[in-house]
Residue frames as qw, qx, qy, qz and C-alpha x, y, z in Angstrom:
[[0.423, 0.635, 0.308, 0.569, 256.18, -6.48, 244.26],
 [0.339, -0.370, -0.214, 0.838, 257.95, -3.23, 245.41],
 [0.070, 0.062, -0.186, -0.978, 256.22, 0.09, 244.91],
 [0.209, -0.440, -0.802, -0.345, 252.77, -1.52, 245.00],
 [0.284, -0.345, 0.110, -0.888, 250.00, 0.73, 246.36],
 [0.228, -0.207, -0.929, 0.203, 248.38, -1.06, 249.40],
 [0.223, 0.212, 0.360, -0.881, 245.72, 1.60, 249.90],
 [0.423, 0.528, 0.732, -0.084, 242.11, 1.08, 248.87],
 [0.327, 0.468, 0.439, 0.694, 241.08, 2.95, 245.68],
 [0.041, -0.008, -0.191, 0.981, 240.52, 6.72, 246.14],
 [0.473, -0.287, -0.417, -0.721, 236.82, 6.36, 245.11],
 [0.639, -0.367, -0.673, 0.069, 236.29, 3.97, 248.06],
 [0.390, -0.216, -0.419, 0.791, 237.86, 6.38, 250.46],
 [0.123, -0.096, -0.087, -0.984, 235.91, 9.28, 249.10],
 [0.560, -0.361, -0.542, -0.513, 232.61, 7.42, 249.17],
 [0.610, -0.344, -0.642, 0.313, 233.31, 6.25, 252.68],
 [0.218, -0.092, -0.265, 0.935, 234.16, 9.73, 253.82],
 [0.329, -0.183, -0.245, -0.894, 230.90, 11.07, 252.37],
 [0.626, -0.365, -0.662, -0.194, 228.93, 8.26, 253.93],
 [0.490, -0.285, -0.537, 0.625, 230.48, 9.07, 257.37],
 [0.032, 0.008, -0.094, 0.995, 229.77, 12.81, 257.01],
 [0.450, -0.275, -0.410, -0.744, 226.22, 12.36, 255.99],
 [0.635, -0.371, -0.671, 0.093, 225.61, 9.83, 258.88],
 [0.374, -0.217, -0.428, 0.794, 227.13, 12.30, 261.32],
 [0.152, -0.117, -0.132, -0.972, 225.12, 15.27, 259.96],
 [0.603, -0.298, -0.466, -0.575, 221.92, 13.23, 260.28],
 [0.352, -0.445, 0.637, -0.522, 223.00, 11.95, 263.67],
 [0.936, 0.072, -0.167, -0.301, 222.61, 8.35, 262.53],
 [0.536, -0.534, 0.653, 0.022, 224.67, 5.59, 264.15],
 [0.155, 0.347, -0.854, -0.356, 226.30, 2.75, 262.15],
 [0.299, 0.143, 0.914, -0.233, 223.68, 0.30, 263.47],
 [0.540, 0.534, 0.331, -0.560, 220.78, 1.87, 261.55],
 [0.544, 0.581, -0.429, -0.428, 222.19, 1.60, 257.97],
 [0.006, 0.297, -0.955, -0.001, 223.74, -1.80, 258.94],
 [0.407, 0.215, 0.800, -0.385, 220.40, -3.11, 260.03],
 [0.562, 0.602, 0.107, -0.557, 218.58, -1.68, 257.01],
 [0.485, 0.600, -0.566, -0.289, 221.12, -3.19, 254.62],
 [0.984, -0.153, 0.015, -0.087, 221.35, -6.50, 256.55],
 [0.614, 0.504, -0.425, 0.435, 225.07, -5.93, 257.24],
 [0.646, -0.465, -0.388, 0.464, 227.04, -5.80, 260.47],
 [0.127, -0.983, -0.041, 0.129, 227.88, -2.47, 261.96],
 [0.537, -0.516, 0.447, 0.495, 231.57, -3.34, 261.43],
 [0.536, 0.375, 0.567, 0.501, 230.94, -3.71, 257.64],
 [0.092, 0.941, 0.274, 0.177, 229.37, -0.16, 257.64],
 [0.392, -0.845, 0.210, 0.295, 232.44, 1.13, 259.66],
 [0.612, -0.199, 0.539, 0.544, 234.92, -0.42, 257.26],
 [0.365, 0.679, 0.482, 0.415, 232.96, 1.18, 254.32],
 [0.124, -0.988, -0.091, 0.001, 233.17, 4.58, 256.19],
 [0.484, -0.680, 0.368, 0.410, 236.92, 4.14, 256.48],
 [0.492, 0.686, -0.386, -0.372, 237.22, 3.34, 252.75],
 [0.309, -0.360, 0.878, 0.069, 238.43, -0.17, 253.37],
 [0.405, 0.325, 0.851, 0.079, 235.37, -1.69, 251.66],
 [0.000, -0.197, -0.506, -0.840, 233.64, -0.56, 248.46],
 [0.400, 0.184, 0.390, -0.809, 230.32, 1.24, 249.30],
 [0.111, 0.283, 0.904, 0.301, 227.50, -0.93, 248.12],
 [0.279, -0.372, -0.349, -0.813, 224.15, 0.43, 246.94],
 [0.581, -0.525, -0.621, -0.033, 222.41, -1.34, 249.97],
 [0.473, -0.433, -0.366, 0.674, 224.37, 0.82, 252.39],
 [0.160, 0.036, 0.188, 0.969, 224.28, 3.97, 250.29],
 [0.356, -0.358, -0.448, -0.738, 220.49, 3.91, 249.90],
 [0.431, -0.332, 0.482, -0.687, 219.78, 2.66, 253.35],
 [0.139, -0.015, 0.987, -0.079, 218.82, -0.94, 252.52],
 [0.197, -0.340, -0.791, -0.469, 215.41, -2.42, 251.78],
 [0.234, -0.609, -0.683, 0.328, 213.78, -1.08, 254.97],
 [0.079, -0.483, -0.065, 0.870, 214.23, 2.59, 253.96]]
């Protein structure tokens, strides 16, 4: 299909950008929220890039927080 938008939704990109900014400000690596949410660090990274939809488990820090 020509003209199809292959980018993730703007909300995912915005949410991922905010997640990255807050992690950087708090000096928290990807491993910490990944471990707390029982995800891999690559999943958290793809959320930060806006490729994956941010889940509540990542946004609130998972069950350990």
